[in-house]
Biopython code that builds the backbone (N, CA, C, O; Angstrom):
import numpy as np
from Bio.PDB.StructureBuilder import StructureBuilder

atoms = [
    (1, "MET", "N", (-55.921, -215.921, -108.976)),
    (1, "MET", "CA", (-56.557, -214.814, -108.298)),
    (1, "MET", "C", (-55.607, -214.210, -107.268)),
    (1, "MET", "O", (-54.827, -214.932, -106.648)),
    (2, "PRO", "N", (-55.666, -212.905, -107.083)),
    (2, "PRO", "CA", (-54.791, -212.250, -106.110)),
    (2, "PRO", "C", (-55.229, -212.535, -104.670)),
    (2, "PRO", "O", (-56.373, -212.901, -104.399)),
    (3, "TYR", "N", (-54.270, -212.350, -103.764)),
    (3, "TYR", "CA", (-54.508, -212.508, -102.331)),
    (3, "TYR", "C", (-54.067, -211.234, -101.637)),
    (3, "TYR", "O", (-53.036, -210.653, -101.976)),
    (4, "VAL", "N", (-54.849, -210.809, -100.672)),
    (4, "VAL", "CA", (-54.595, -209.572, -99.941)),
    (4, "VAL", "C", (-54.642, -209.855, -98.445)),
    (4, "VAL", "O", (-54.980, -210.960, -98.020)),
    (5, "LEU", "N", (-54.300, -208.843, -97.653)),
    (5, "LEU", "CA", (-54.433, -208.941, -96.204)),
    (5, "LEU", "C", (-55.701, -208.204, -95.799)),
    (5, "LEU", "O", (-55.917, -207.048, -96.165)),
    (6, "LYS", "N", (-56.529, -208.900, -95.036)),
    (6, "LYS", "CA", (-57.804, -208.336, -94.592)),
    (6, "LYS", "C", (-57.853, -208.375, -93.069)),
    (6, "LYS", "O", (-57.580, -209.406, -92.453)),
    (7, "HIS", "N", (-58.204, -207.242, -92.473)),
    (7, "HIS", "CA", (-58.297, -207.163, -91.018)),
    (7, "HIS", "C", (-59.517, -207.961, -90.560)),
    (7, "HIS", "O", (-60.616, -207.787, -91.087)),
    (8, "LYS", "N", (-59.314, -208.833, -89.581)),
    (8, "LYS", "CA", (-60.363, -209.741, -89.131)),
    (8, "LYS", "C", (-61.584, -209.021, -88.570)),
    (8, "LYS", "O", (-62.712, -209.455, -88.804)),
    (9, "GLU", "N", (-61.383, -207.937, -87.841)),
    (9, "GLU", "CA", (-62.507, -207.255, -87.196)),
    (9, "GLU", "C", (-63.134, -206.166, -88.060)),
    (9, "GLU", "O", (-64.358, -206.066, -88.148)),
    (10, "SER", "N", (-62.302, -205.357, -88.692)),
    (10, "SER", "CA", (-62.831, -204.197, -89.419)),
    (10, "SER", "C", (-63.129, -204.473, -90.887)),
    (10, "SER", "O", (-63.871, -203.714, -91.512)),
    (11, "ALA", "N", (-62.570, -205.539, -91.451)),
    (11, "ALA", "CA", (-62.696, -205.886, -92.877)),
    (11, "ALA", "C", (-61.873, -204.963, -93.779)),
    (11, "ALA", "O", (-62.056, -204.961, -94.996)),
    (12, "GLU", "N", (-60.964, -204.175, -93.182)),
    (12, "GLU", "CA", (-60.093, -203.298, -93.963)),
    (12, "GLU", "C", (-59.086, -204.122, -94.748)),
    (12, "GLU", "O", (-58.551, -205.106, -94.238)),
    (13, "LEU", "N", (-58.827, -203.723, -95.990)),
    (13, "LEU", "CA", (-57.775, -204.323, -96.798)),
    (13, "LEU", "C", (-56.500, -203.531, -96.552)),
    (13, "LEU", "O", (-56.523, -202.300, -96.525)),
    (14, "TYR", "N", (-55.383, -204.238, -96.371)),
    (14, "TYR", "CA", (-54.131, -203.558, -96.047)),
    (14, "TYR", "C", (-53.631, -202.776, -97.256)),
    (14, "TYR", "O", (-53.402, -203.339, -98.327)),
    (15, "ALA", "N", (-53.468, -201.483, -97.068)),
    (15, "ALA", "CA", (-52.965, -200.604, -98.127)),
    (15, "ALA", "C", (-51.745, -199.852, -97.604)),
    (15, "ALA", "O", (-51.640, -199.537, -96.419)),
    (16, "CYS", "N", (-50.837, -199.579, -98.519)),
    (16, "CYS", "CA", (-49.603, -198.888, -98.164)),
    (16, "CYS", "C", (-49.002, -198.296, -99.439)),
    (16, "CYS", "O", (-49.568, -198.430, -100.524)),
    (17, "LYS", "N", (-47.853, -197.644, -99.295)),
    (17, "LYS", "CA", (-47.145, -197.147, -100.473)),
    (17, "LYS", "C", (-46.554, -198.342, -101.214)),
    (17, "LYS", "O", (-45.918, -199.209, -100.615)),
    (18, "LEU", "N", (-46.773, -198.372, -102.519)),
    (18, "LEU", "CA", (-46.282, -199.443, -103.382)),
    (18, "LEU", "C", (-45.605, -198.844, -104.601)),
    (18, "LEU", "O", (-45.712, -197.643, -104.849)),
    (19, "LEU", "N", (-44.917, -199.667, -105.354)),
    (19, "LEU", "CA", (-44.231, -199.257, -106.575)),
    (19, "LEU", "C", (-44.883, -199.965, -107.751)),
    (19, "LEU", "O", (-44.959, -201.194, -107.762)),
    (20, "ASN", "N", (-45.360, -199.208, -108.753)),
    (20, "ASN", "CA", (-45.998, -199.854, -109.904)),
    (20, "ASN", "C", (-44.967, -200.281, -110.947)),
    (20, "ASN", "O", (-43.766, -200.099, -110.749)),
    (21, "SER", "N", (-45.430, -200.840, -112.040)),
    (21, "SER", "CA", (-44.532, -201.369, -113.071)),
    (21, "SER", "C", (-43.703, -200.275, -113.749)),
    (21, "SER", "O", (-42.689, -200.570, -114.382)),
    (22, "TYR", "N", (-44.128, -199.014, -113.620)),
    (22, "TYR", "CA", (-43.376, -197.887, -114.176)),
    (22, "TYR", "C", (-42.454, -197.263, -113.133)),
    (22, "TYR", "O", (-41.870, -196.203, -113.358)),
    (23, "GLU", "N", (-42.332, -197.934, -111.989)),
    (23, "GLU", "CA", (-41.509, -197.502, -110.863)),
    (23, "GLU", "C", (-41.983, -196.171, -110.274)),
    (23, "GLU", "O", (-41.178, -195.355, -109.825)),
    (24, "LEU", "N", (-43.297, -195.969, -110.285)),
    (24, "LEU", "CA", (-43.910, -194.810, -109.653)),
    (24, "LEU", "C", (-44.555, -195.249, -108.346)),
    (24, "LEU", "O", (-45.183, -196.305, -108.277)),
    (25, "VAL", "N", (-44.398, -194.441, -107.324)),
    (25, "VAL", "CA", (-44.974, -194.752, -106.014)),
    (25, "VAL", "C", (-46.461, -194.392, -106.015)),
    (25, "VAL", "O", (-46.857, -193.343, -106.523)),
    (26, "TYR", "N", (-47.268, -195.269, -105.444)),
    (26, "TYR", "CA", (-48.694, -195.009, -105.292)),
    (26, "TYR", "C", (-49.173, -195.649, -103.997)),
    (26, "TYR", "O", (-48.493, -196.511, -103.442)),
    (27, "PHE", "N", (-50.330, -195.237, -103.517)),
    (27, "PHE", "CA", (-50.936, -195.806, -102.325)),
    (27, "PHE", "C", (-52.016, -196.773, -102.777)),
    (27, "PHE", "O", (-52.999, -196.374, -103.401)),
    (28, "GLY", "N", (-51.826, -198.061, -102.456)),
    (28, "GLY", "CA", (-52.778, -199.062, -102.902)),
    (28, "GLY", "C", (-52.781, -200.293, -102.013)),
    (28, "GLY", "O", (-52.013, -200.394, -101.057)),
    (29, "VAL", "N", (-53.657, -201.222, -102.348)),
    (29, "VAL", "CA", (-53.800, -202.468, -101.604)),
    (29, "VAL", "C", (-52.673, -203.414, -102.001)),
    (29, "VAL", "O", (-52.463, -203.674, -103.186)),
    (30, "LYS", "N", (-51.954, -203.926, -101.016)),
    (30, "LYS", "CA", (-50.873, -204.881, -101.261)),
    (30, "LYS", "C", (-51.493, -206.223, -101.638)),
    (30, "LYS", "O", (-52.402, -206.703, -100.961)),
    (31, "ALA", "N", (-51.000, -206.827, -102.718)),
    (31, "ALA", "CA", (-51.528, -208.113, -103.175)),
    (31, "ALA", "C", (-50.399, -209.042, -103.592)),
    (31, "ALA", "O", (-49.334, -208.600, -104.022)),
    (32, "TRP", "N", (-50.651, -210.328, -103.458)),
    (32, "TRP", "CA", (-49.728, -211.382, -103.879)),
    (32, "TRP", "C", (-50.435, -212.260, -104.896)),
    (32, "TRP", "O", (-51.664, -212.309, -104.944)),
    (33, "ASP", "N", (-49.643, -212.959, -105.715)),
    (33, "ASP", "CA", (-50.202, -213.810, -106.764)),
    (33, "ASP", "C", (-50.686, -215.162, -106.259)),
    (33, "ASP", "O", (-51.555, -215.780, -106.874)),
    (34, "ASP", "N", (-50.127, -215.626, -105.138)),
    (34, "ASP", "CA", (-50.574, -216.932, -104.635)),
    (34, "ASP", "C", (-50.699, -216.916, -103.118)),
    (34, "ASP", "O", (-50.040, -216.137, -102.428)),
    (35, "GLU", "N", (-51.547, -217.782, -102.626)),
    (35, "GLU", "CA", (-51.877, -217.820, -101.202)),
    (35, "GLU", "C", (-50.675, -218.188, -100.331)),
    (35, "GLU", "O", (-50.497, -217.619, -99.254)),
    (36, "GLY", "N", (-49.857, -219.127, -100.783)),
    (36, "GLY", "CA", (-48.695, -219.555, -100.011)),
    (36, "GLY", "C", (-47.700, -218.431, -99.781)),
    (36, "GLY", "O", (-47.187, -218.266, -98.674)),
    (37, "THR", "N", (-47.432, -217.669, -100.811)),
    (37, "THR", "CA", (-46.514, -216.536, -100.685)),
    (37, "THR", "C", (-47.102, -215.481, -99.763)),
    (37, "THR", "O", (-46.399, -214.933, -98.914)),
    (38, "ALA", "N", (-48.379, -215.195, -99.926)),
    (38, "ALA", "CA", (-49.036, -214.212, -99.065)),
    (38, "ALA", "C", (-48.980, -214.643, -97.604)),
    (38, "ALA", "O", (-48.684, -213.835, -96.724)),
    (39, "ALA", "N", (-49.263, -215.911, -97.349)),
    (39, "ALA", "CA", (-49.245, -216.421, -95.975)),
    (39, "ALA", "C", (-47.837, -216.363, -95.391)),
    (39, "ALA", "O", (-47.669, -216.012, -94.223)),
    (40, "GLY", "N", (-46.832, -216.700, -96.183)),
    (40, "GLY", "CA", (-45.457, -216.667, -95.718)),
    (40, "GLY", "C", (-44.925, -215.263, -95.504)),
    (40, "GLY", "O", (-44.099, -215.040, -94.619)),
    (41, "ASP", "N", (-45.389, -214.314, -96.307)),
    (41, "ASP", "CA", (-44.921, -212.931, -96.219)),
    (41, "ASP", "C", (-45.702, -212.095, -95.206)),
    (41, "ASP", "O", (-45.235, -211.028, -94.807)),
    (42, "ARG", "N", (-46.865, -212.551, -94.788)),
    (42, "ARG", "CA", (-47.774, -211.744, -93.961)),
    (42, "ARG", "C", (-47.074, -211.137, -92.743)),
    (42, "ARG", "O", (-47.057, -209.915, -92.596)),
    (43, "ILE", "N", (-46.512, -211.945, -91.889)),
    (43, "ILE", "CA", (-45.924, -211.441, -90.638)),
    (43, "ILE", "C", (-44.699, -210.569, -90.893)),
    (43, "ILE", "O", (-44.625, -209.475, -90.334)),
    (44, "PRO", "N", (-43.719, -211.002, -91.718)),
    (44, "PRO", "CA", (-42.575, -210.111, -91.960)),
    (44, "PRO", "C", (-42.961, -208.808, -92.674)),
    (44, "PRO", "O", (-42.396, -207.753, -92.386)),
    (45, "PHE", "N", (-43.907, -208.882, -93.591)),
    (45, "PHE", "CA", (-44.364, -207.695, -94.315)),
    (45, "PHE", "C", (-44.971, -206.684, -93.348)),
    (45, "PHE", "O", (-44.633, -205.501, -93.389)),
    (46, "LEU", "N", (-45.865, -207.148, -92.478)),
    (46, "LEU", "CA", (-46.512, -206.257, -91.516)),
    (46, "LEU", "C", (-45.513, -205.722, -90.493)),
    (46, "LEU", "O", (-45.579, -204.554, -90.110)),
    (47, "ALA", "N", (-44.591, -206.571, -90.051)),
    (47, "ALA", "CA", (-43.576, -206.144, -89.085)),
    (47, "ALA", "C", (-42.685, -205.055, -89.679)),
    (47, "ALA", "O", (-42.326, -204.101, -88.989)),
    (48, "ALA", "N", (-42.328, -205.193, -90.953)),
    (48, "ALA", "CA", (-41.476, -204.204, -91.617)),
    (48, "ALA", "C", (-42.167, -202.844, -91.735)),
    (48, "ALA", "O", (-41.503, -201.818, -91.885)),
    (49, "ARG", "N", (-43.482, -202.840, -91.669)),
    (49, "ARG", "CA", (-44.252, -201.599, -91.763)),
    (49, "ARG", "C", (-44.741, -201.111, -90.405)),
    (49, "ARG", "O", (-45.549, -200.185, -90.321)),
    (50, "GLY", "N", (-44.246, -201.741, -89.346)),
    (50, "GLY", "CA", (-44.582, -201.292, -88.000)),
    (50, "GLY", "C", (-45.965, -201.664, -87.520)),
    (50, "GLY", "O", (-46.475, -201.078, -86.564)),
    (51, "THR", "N", (-46.575, -202.632, -88.175)),
    (51, "THR", "CA", (-47.894, -203.091, -87.751)),
    (51, "THR", "C", (-47.704, -204.161, -86.686)),
    (51, "THR", "O", (-47.298, -205.283, -86.986)),
    (52, "GLY", "N", (-47.998, -203.809, -85.452)),
    (52, "GLY", "CA", (-47.736, -204.700, -84.342)),
    (52, "GLY", "C", (-48.765, -205.791, -84.139)),
    (52, "GLY", "O", (-48.520, -206.731, -83.382)),
    (53, "ASP", "N", (-49.897, -205.693, -84.786)),
    (53, "ASP", "CA", (-50.966, -206.674, -84.579)),
    (53, "ASP", "C", (-51.124, -207.604, -85.782)),
    (53, "ASP", "O", (-52.216, -207.725, -86.337)),
    (54, "ALA", "N", (-50.054, -208.246, -86.176)),
    (54, "ALA", "CA", (-50.057, -209.097, -87.374)),
    (54, "ALA", "C", (-51.111, -210.198, -87.302)),
    (54, "ALA", "O", (-51.641, -210.617, -88.331)),
    (55, "GLU", "N", (-51.414, -210.666, -86.102)),
    (55, "GLU", "CA", (-52.406, -211.745, -85.958)),
    (55, "GLU", "C", (-53.823, -211.276, -86.278)),
    (55, "GLU", "O", (-54.716, -212.098, -86.486)),
    (56, "SER", "N", (-54.033, -209.968, -86.318)),
    (56, "SER", "CA", (-55.357, -209.429, -86.645)),
    (56, "SER", "C", (-55.626, -209.405, -88.143)),
    (56, "SER", "O", (-56.747, -209.142, -88.579)),
    (57, "TRP", "N", (-54.582, -209.683, -88.932)),
    (57, "TRP", "CA", (-54.709, -209.654, -90.385)),
    (57, "TRP", "C", (-54.663, -211.078, -90.933)),
    (57, "TRP", "O", (-53.831, -211.884, -90.516)),
    (58, "THR", "N", (-55.548, -211.376, -91.855)),
    (58, "THR", "CA", (-55.609, -212.698, -92.448)),
    (58, "THR", "C", (-55.462, -212.593, -93.968)),
    (58, "THR", "O", (-55.751, -211.548, -94.552)),
    (59, "VAL", "N", (-55.019, -213.657, -94.594)),
    (59, "VAL", "CA", (-54.896, -213.694, -96.054)),
    (59, "VAL", "C", (-56.278, -213.986, -96.635)),
    (59, "VAL", "O", (-56.957, -214.915, -96.199)),
    (60, "ALA", "N", (-56.687, -213.191, -97.618)),
    (60, "ALA", "CA", (-57.990, -213.358, -98.245)),
    (60, "ALA", "C", (-57.857, -213.308, -99.767)),
    (60, "ALA", "O", (-57.090, -212.512, -100.310)),
    (61, "GLU", "N", (-58.596, -214.149, -100.426)),
    (61, "GLU", "CA", (-58.625, -214.148, -101.891)),
    (61, "GLU", "C", (-59.574, -213.047, -102.357)),
    (61, "GLU", "O", (-60.616, -212.803, -101.749)),
    (62, "ILE", "N", (-59.190, -212.390, -103.450)),
    (62, "ILE", "CA", (-60.020, -211.309, -103.990)),
    (62, "ILE", "C", (-59.994, -211.383, -105.510)),
    (62, "ILE", "O", (-58.966, -211.699, -106.108)),
    (63, "ASP", "N", (-61.103, -211.096, -106.115)),
    (63, "ASP", "CA", (-61.202, -211.042, -107.573)),
    (63, "ASP", "C", (-60.318, -209.898, -108.083)),
    (63, "ASP", "O", (-60.247, -208.838, -107.462)),
    (64, "GLU", "N", (-59.654, -210.120, -109.205)),
    (64, "GLU", "CA", (-58.726, -209.108, -109.731)),
    (64, "GLU", "C", (-59.422, -207.779, -110.022)),
    (64, "GLU", "O", (-58.856, -206.719, -109.756)),
    (65, "MET", "N", (-60.624, -207.818, -110.557)),
    (65, "MET", "CA", (-61.352, -206.579, -110.836)),
    (65, "MET", "C", (-61.728, -205.864, -109.542)),
    (65, "MET", "O", (-61.721, -204.634, -109.494)),
    (66, "LYS", "N", (-62.052, -206.607, -108.508)),
    (66, "LYS", "CA", (-62.385, -206.012, -107.213)),
    (66, "LYS", "C", (-61.140, -205.359, -106.599)),
    (66, "LYS", "O", (-61.228, -204.302, -105.973)),
    (67, "LEU", "N", (-59.986, -205.999, -106.785)),
    (67, "LEU", "CA", (-58.726, -205.411, -106.320)),
    (67, "LEU", "C", (-58.458, -204.090, -107.038)),
    (67, "LEU", "O", (-58.068, -203.107, -106.407)),
    (68, "LYS", "N", (-58.665, -204.064, -108.337)),
    (68, "LYS", "CA", (-58.469, -202.825, -109.098)),
    (68, "LYS", "C", (-59.428, -201.736, -108.623)),
    (68, "LYS", "O", (-59.042, -200.574, -108.495)),
    (69, "MET", "N", (-60.679, -202.118, -108.362)),
    (69, "MET", "CA", (-61.657, -201.149, -107.874)),
    (69, "MET", "C", (-61.287, -200.633, -106.481)),
    (69, "MET", "O", (-61.511, -199.463, -106.172)),
    (70, "ALA", "N", (-60.721, -201.504, -105.644)),
    (70, "ALA", "CA", (-60.283, -201.086, -104.313)),
    (70, "ALA", "C", (-59.215, -200.003, -104.444)),
    (70, "ALA", "O", (-59.243, -199.011, -103.715)),
    (71, "ASN", "N", (-58.283, -200.190, -105.362)),
    (71, "ASN", "CA", (-57.233, -199.194, -105.576)),
    (71, "ASN", "C", (-57.795, -197.891, -106.133)),
    (71, "ASN", "O", (-57.344, -196.809, -105.755)),
    (72, "VAL", "N", (-58.769, -197.986, -107.020)),
    (72, "VAL", "CA", (-59.410, -196.778, -107.548)),
    (72, "VAL", "C", (-60.106, -196.029, -106.417)),
    (72, "VAL", "O", (-60.010, -194.805, -106.328)),
    (73, "LYS", "N", (-60.804, -196.759, -105.557)),
    (73, "LYS", "CA", (-61.539, -196.129, -104.462)),
    (73, "LYS", "C", (-60.607, -195.464, -103.442)),
    (73, "LYS", "O", (-61.001, -194.506, -102.777)),
    (74, "LEU", "N", (-59.386, -195.966, -103.318)),
    (74, "LEU", "CA", (-58.426, -195.336, -102.399)),
    (74, "LEU", "C", (-57.994, -193.961, -102.898)),
    (74, "LEU", "O", (-57.598, -193.114, -102.097)),
    (75, "LYS", "N", (-58.063, -193.727, -104.193)),
    (75, "LYS", "CA", (-57.719, -192.448, -104.814)),
    (75, "LYS", "C", (-56.290, -192.000, -104.508)),
    (75, "LYS", "O", (-56.004, -190.804, -104.459)),
    (76, "ASN", "N", (-55.391, -192.977, -104.301)),
    (76, "ASN", "CA", (-53.986, -192.677, -104.029)),
    (76, "ASN", "C", (-53.838, -191.767, -102.801)),
    (76, "ASN", "O", (-52.904, -190.970, -102.712)),
    (77, "ASP", "N", (-54.775, -191.903, -101.864)),
    (77, "ASP", "CA", (-54.835, -191.031, -100.693)),
    (77, "ASP", "C", (-54.712, -191.862, -99.413)),
    (77, "ASP", "O", (-55.628, -192.615, -99.082)),
    (78, "PRO", "N", (-53.595, -191.738, -98.689)),
    (78, "PRO", "CA", (-53.398, -192.519, -97.463)),
    (78, "PRO", "C", (-54.415, -192.231, -96.357)),
    (78, "PRO", "O", (-54.509, -192.996, -95.398)),
    (79, "SER", "N", (-55.174, -191.145, -96.473)),
    (79, "SER", "CA", (-56.199, -190.891, -95.460)),
    (79, "SER", "C", (-57.460, -191.718, -95.712)),
    (79, "SER", "O", (-58.368, -191.735, -94.880)),
    (80, "ASN", "N", (-57.517, -192.397, -96.847)),
    (80, "ASN", "CA", (-58.633, -193.301, -97.142)),
    (80, "ASN", "C", (-58.263, -194.725, -96.754)),
    (80, "ASN", "O", (-57.093, -195.108, -96.790)),
    (81, "ARG", "N", (-59.261, -195.493, -96.388)),
    (81, "ARG", "CA", (-59.078, -196.930, -96.193)),
    (81, "ARG", "C", (-60.241, -197.629, -96.866)),
    (81, "ARG", "O", (-61.365, -197.129, -96.858)),
    (82, "VAL", "N", (-59.971, -198.783, -97.447)),
    (82, "VAL", "CA", (-61.001, -199.517, -98.164)),
    (82, "VAL", "C", (-61.330, -200.789, -97.379)),
    (82, "VAL", "O", (-60.441, -201.474, -96.873)),
    (83, "LEU", "N", (-62.623, -201.084, -97.294)),
    (83, "LEU", "CA", (-63.097, -202.245, -96.556)),
    (83, "LEU", "C", (-63.853, -203.165, -97.502)),
    (83, "LEU", "O", (-64.557, -202.705, -98.402)),
    (84, "LEU", "N", (-63.702, -204.461, -97.292)),
    (84, "LEU", "CA", (-64.383, -205.468, -98.102)),
    (84, "LEU", "C", (-65.341, -206.220, -97.196)),
    (84, "LEU", "O", (-64.928, -207.059, -96.396)),
    (85, "ASP", "N", (-66.627, -205.912, -97.329)),
    (85, "ASP", "CA", (-67.643, -206.550, -96.511)),
    (85, "ASP", "C", (-67.833, -208.013, -96.909)),
    (85, "ASP", "O", (-67.412, -208.435, -97.986)),
    (86, "GLU", "N", (-68.467, -208.772, -96.031)),
    (86, "GLU", "CA", (-68.691, -210.209, -96.272)),
    (86, "GLU", "C", (-69.479, -210.475, -97.549)),
    (86, "GLU", "O", (-69.295, -211.515, -98.182)),
    (87, "ASP", "N", (-70.353, -209.550, -97.934)),
    (87, "ASP", "CA", (-71.140, -209.737, -99.156)),
    (87, "ASP", "C", (-70.380, -209.323, -100.411)),
    (87, "ASP", "O", (-70.929, -209.373, -101.512)),
    (88, "GLY", "N", (-69.103, -208.908, -100.253)),
    (88, "GLY", "CA", (-68.269, -208.533, -101.392)),
    (88, "GLY", "C", (-68.317, -207.057, -101.744)),
    (88, "GLY", "O", (-67.685, -206.633, -102.712)),
    (89, "THR", "N", (-69.052, -206.272, -100.979)),
    (89, "THR", "CA", (-69.149, -204.838, -101.218)),
    (89, "THR", "C", (-67.888, -204.126, -100.747)),
    (89, "THR", "O", (-67.413, -204.350, -99.633)),
    (90, "LEU", "N", (-67.354, -203.268, -101.605)),
    (90, "LEU", "CA", (-66.218, -202.416, -101.236)),
    (90, "LEU", "C", (-66.758, -201.079, -100.760)),
    (90, "LEU", "O", (-67.676, -200.519, -101.361)),
    (91, "ARG", "N", (-66.189, -200.575, -99.688)),
    (91, "ARG", "CA", (-66.564, -199.240, -99.235)),
    (91, "ARG", "C", (-65.321, -198.524, -98.720)),
    (91, "ARG", "O", (-64.354, -199.150, -98.287)),
    (92, "VAL", "N", (-65.373, -197.210, -98.778)),
    (92, "VAL", "CA", (-64.230, -196.384, -98.376)),
    (92, "VAL", "C", (-64.618, -195.577, -97.146)),
    (92, "VAL", "O", (-65.732, -195.065, -97.039)),
    (93, "GLU", "N", (-63.674, -195.478, -96.225)),
    (93, "GLU", "CA", (-63.837, -194.631, -95.049)),
    (93, "GLU", "C", (-62.596, -193.771, -94.914)),
    (93, "GLU", "O", (-61.502, -194.174, -95.311)),
    (94, "LYS", "N", (-62.770, -192.601, -94.359)),
    (94, "LYS", "CA", (-61.624, -191.748, -94.034)),
    (94, "LYS", "C", (-60.984, -192.287, -92.771)),
    (94, "LYS", "O", (-61.674, -192.640, -91.814)),
    (95, "ARG", "N", (-59.683, -192.347, -92.772)),
    (95, "ARG", "CA", (-58.930, -192.778, -91.589)),
    (95, "ARG", "C", (-59.006, -191.655, -90.563)),
    (95, "ARG", "O", (-58.772, -190.491, -90.888)),
    (96, "LEU", "N", (-59.333, -192.008, -89.331)),
    (96, "LEU", "CA", (-59.410, -191.008, -88.268)),
    (96, "LEU", "C", (-58.003, -190.570, -87.876)),
    (96, "LEU", "O", (-57.099, -191.399, -87.766)),
    (97, "PRO", "N", (-57.818, -189.275, -87.666)),
    (97, "PRO", "CA", (-56.492, -188.806, -87.243)),
    (97, "PRO", "C", (-56.188, -189.286, -85.830)),
    (97, "PRO", "O", (-57.101, -189.432, -85.017)),
    (98, "PRO", "N", (-54.921, -189.533, -85.531)),
    (98, "PRO", "CA", (-54.555, -189.964, -84.173)),
    (98, "PRO", "C", (-54.723, -188.808, -83.175)),
    (98, "PRO", "O", (-54.524, -187.641, -83.512)),
    (99, "PHE", "N", (-55.085, -189.156, -81.974)),
    (99, "PHE", "CA", (-55.272, -188.138, -80.933)),
    (99, "PHE", "C", (-54.093, -188.110, -80.013)),
    (99, "PHE", "O", (-54.063, -187.318, -79.071)),
]
sb = StructureBuilder()
sb.init_structure("model")
sb.init_model(0)
sb.init_chain("A")
sb.init_seg("    ")
for serial, (resi, resn, name, xyz) in enumerate(atoms, 1):
    if name == "N":
        sb.init_residue(resn, " ", resi, " ")
    sb.init_atom(name, np.array(xyz, "f"), 0.0, 1.0, " ", f" {name:<3s}", serial, name[0])
structure = sb.get_structure()
């Protein structure tokens, strides 16, 4: 099962620009194949993307179909963010513009 980064307070799944198997850039949820790799990569991965609050993100297991649905719900749009509620429900919110 895949592993993703989930924000502890908001339940947001970490999404960013990624490269697919056809070497095309898309906006989607970052996932790892195993928990150990995800845990080891968490802090350097977030630091490389300028996320200063790495401790707010935790490694979470997600069903592969749910991961695919999360990416579909993002619609390749960085202004969207996808959240995974405790009951397993995925929901999308628009990212608020910075003031």
